[in-house]
N, C-alpha and C positions, 0 to 999 in steps of 0.2 A: 566796734561793739554796736552802732546803733541797728546793726542787722540782728544784733539779739534782742528778744524783744521779751518781756518776762511779765506775766501779769500776776502781780502776788496781792492784790487789795479784792479780797471775796466781801461782797452784798449779797442783801437779800431785797429782790421785790416783789412787794405782795401788793395784788391789785385788786378792786372790785367792782362786778355789774349786775346791774339787772339780773336777776333770774329770769326777766321775757328776751334778753338778749342771749338763751340758750346755745339759739341758731347762728349767730353773729361770732360767737368765741373764737373758731377757725382764722376769722376774718383778725379780730380785734388781738390774738397772742402773737398774730405776724407784725402786727402795725405797732406792737408793743417791743414786741424783739427790734424791729427796725429800728425804734430808739433806744436801745440801750446799744444795738452793732454801732449806730453814729455816734456815738459815745464814747467810740473804742472798748465794750465791752463786749467780753466773750462768754457766752453759756456756760455755765455748770453743772453738771447732771441731768436730770430732770422734771418736765413741770409739770407741781402738781396742782389737782383743780378739787372746789366740793362746795358743795350748797349750802347754805345756812340761813336759817332765818334771822333775822337781823335783831338788835334790843331796841333798834327804835329805829322811827321811819327816815329814810333817808329820800328825796325828791319822788315824795310816794309811794317807796318801795319797802313792802317788809320783808322780801325775802332774797338773796344774793347770789353770786357765784365767787369765789374766792381765788384768783390762783396766784400760785407763790414760784418763784424764780431763783437760783441763785444767777450770779455773774460773776466774773474778777475783771478788776479795770488796772490799767498799769499805774505804778506808784509815781503821787508829785514827783520824784526825784529823776524817773525815767523820763517821763512826759516831758522834763524840762531840758533833759539832756537832748530830745527832738526837738527841740523849740516849739512842745502846743504847749500855750500858760494857759489853753482852755479850762475851764472847772467844769469835769466831765459830770460829777452828780449836780451839780448844777444846771448846766442844760438837760439832761434827762428829768428833772425836776422843773423848769420851764416848760418840755414838750408833753408832760404828763397834766400838766394842768390846762394847756390848750386842747385836752384830748376830750372832748363835750359825752361820750359816753362812758366814762371813768367815772363812778360814786365814790370811792378814796382811795386812795392807794401810799405805801408809804415805804421808802425806802432803809435801810439799816445793815451795818457792818455785821457781817453772818462768822463775826469770830467767835462767839460764845454761845450762839445759835447750836441747838442738833439738828442734825441732818433731816434735807426734807424727810426722807425715808422714813425715819424713826417717827417725824412729827404726825406723817399719814398714818401709820402703826397706832399710833397715840390714836388720834383723834377719831381713827373708827374703832377703836378698843371702848372710847369713852360713848361714841352715838351707839354702840349695841349695848352696855350698861344702862344709858339713859334708857333707850328701851327699854328693858328688863326691869326698872326700878318702876318705870311708866305704869308699865303693864301691872307690875305687884300691887302699887298702889290701888290700880284699876277695881283689880278684884277685891279687894278689898271694901272699896266703896258698894260697888256691886253687892258683893256679900251683906252688907249692914242694910242698902236698901230693902235687899229682899227679905231682910231680918224683920224689919220698918214695918213693910208693905203687906208682910205675910204673904207673901207668893209663893 
């Protein structure tokens, strides 16, 4: 039974780096993936990334790159069965806290979360709609300015 390893606890890790680290993103992805792997995590599906303006300044940065990925971990019972008493999420948290380039990160259970593909699709749709709304508002303001200024 020890040869059969079942990964049944799915988690999502989302992390944030400054947009100035864009060229370092492949290296950072590998480093974060190594942290997950060392904690006996196995990547599930694809990783998504997107840039976004931050709501507030974090370490002198107003823009950031978010990266989200899913991974699975062995259940606590299976780890105990193999005499592995380490807290995998706790160890990942410790390693991520030591990573100087990460602005923020969060690890959550992915049980009730939508898939990353649907999240990416919804985010892209919202961004497109926001751009249209902004453009329409800008056009209305431009029209009012032209009327007021008799241009």
